[in-house]
N, C-alpha and C positions, 0 to 999 in steps of 0.2 A: 467950028470944031476941027481939030487936026485930023489927019487921016487915021493916026494910031487910035485917038480917042473915039473916033467914029467906028473903027474896027471893033473895038472893045465894047462900045455901046451896042452894036449889032450883036454881039455874042449874048447880051441880055435877052434879046428877043428869041434867041433859040434855045435858052435853057428853061423857060417855062414848061411845066409838065403837070399833066393831071396825074394825081395820086390815086391809089386804090382806096384810101382812107381820107377822111377830112383833115385838112391842114389847120393846125391851131397856130396862130400868130400872136406873139405877145411882145409889146414894146414898153420899155421902161426908161426913165431918166434917173441919173444918180450924180453924185458928186465924190471926187476922190477925197479920202481922208487927209492924204498929202499928195503932192504932185507925183504923177506916175513917172518912174524911170523907164529906161529902155529895157532893163532886166524885168521890170513889172509887165511890160508890153510882151516880151519875149515868153514870159511864164504863162501869162493869159492865153497867148496864141497857142503855145505848143501843147498845153494841158487841155485847151478847149478843143482842139482839132482831134485829138485822140478820143477824149470822152464823147464828144459830139457826134463822131463817126459811128461809136458804138451805139448811141442813142438814136440814130437816125434823126439828128437835130442839126439845122443849119442856122447860120446867124451872121450878124454884122454889128460890130461895136466900133463907135466913133467917139473920139475923145478931143475936145477943144478946150484946153485950160481947165476950168472947173465944171465943164458941161459934158457928161457922159450920156449917149443915147444908145440903146441896144434894141435890136429886133431879133427874135428867136422864132424858129418855126419847126413844126414837126408834129408828131402825136401829142395830144394834149396832155396825157399823163407824163410823158417824157419831159416836155416843156415846163410844166408846172414843177416837176421834181428838180429840174435843173434851176428854175427861178428861186426855189426855196434855198438851194445851196448858194446861189448869187446873193440872196439877201443876207446870209450869214457871213459873207466875205467882208472882213475888217478893212479892206483896202479902199472901201467906198461905202457910201450911205445912199440907199435908194430914197429919192425925194418923191417920186410918183410913179405908179403904175398907170401908163398912159392908155393902153388899149389891149384888150384880149378878144380876138375875133376868130372865127371858123372860116375857112376858104376852101375852095376846090383846088387851087393852084399853089404850089410852092414858089415863091418869088425868088428865094436865094438858093436854088437847087444844088448848085455844084459847090457851095462854100459851107464847109463844116464850121468855119469861123474865119471872118476876116476882121482884122483889127486895124484901124486907121487912126493916126493922130493927125491933126490938121496943120501939118507943116508942108510947105510947098504948095498949098492950095490957093488959087487966086482969091483976092480980097472979096470980090463979089460973092463968091460962093461961101467963103466963111461968114460973111454977113447974113446970108440966107440961112445958114445953119444955126446961127446965134438967134436970129429971129423966130426960126421954126421952134427951136429948144425953149426960148422964153414964152412963146405963145402956148405950147403944150404944158409948160409948167404952171402957167397962170390960169389955164382953163378949169373950169369947174367940172369935177368928176372925170370919167373916161372921155378921151377924145378919139375922133376918127382918125386913123392914119390913111391919108389919101394917096392916090397913085403918084400925085405931085411930090409928096413927102418921100415915098419910096424912091422915085426918080431922083431927088436930090441926093439922097444916100448913096445911090448907085453912082451918081456922078463923082461924089467924094471919093468912093471907092476905086475909081479909075485913076486917081492922081497918085503920083509918087509910089513908093514902095513900102512893104511892111516895115515896121521898126526893126533896126538892126540890133 
């Protein structure tokens, strides 16, 4: 791992924080109705940052071709309200609600929303993401999102820049 990626990775270790309320984490998979454009990414990011800051929700959205994975964290009512709005968004179709869990720690503390498309990601990491997505999609019922899954998403978030 390069010094730059190592430094960013260490940042993750410093942003875990105990909240004064339980953190509700929701993960879902979806597919775009049509390929996302850079304008779509910009729209999602800019609107999400403002709205999520107001809701005290943090999140991560990863898009690779027709595979979208999103993790949302915050107070349960706020996350569920946001998820209802996301379900109504015609730019994509929810294919599976993967996981809903309560936790003591917020894992995406400083990100009101990070949007990553999988360009410039090493092939081995892209392959891991595709495997994770497909396994979660094919699993019966809700699946456990493990720390390894979260770590993979964090690694992806460290590559490249946000869409232009």
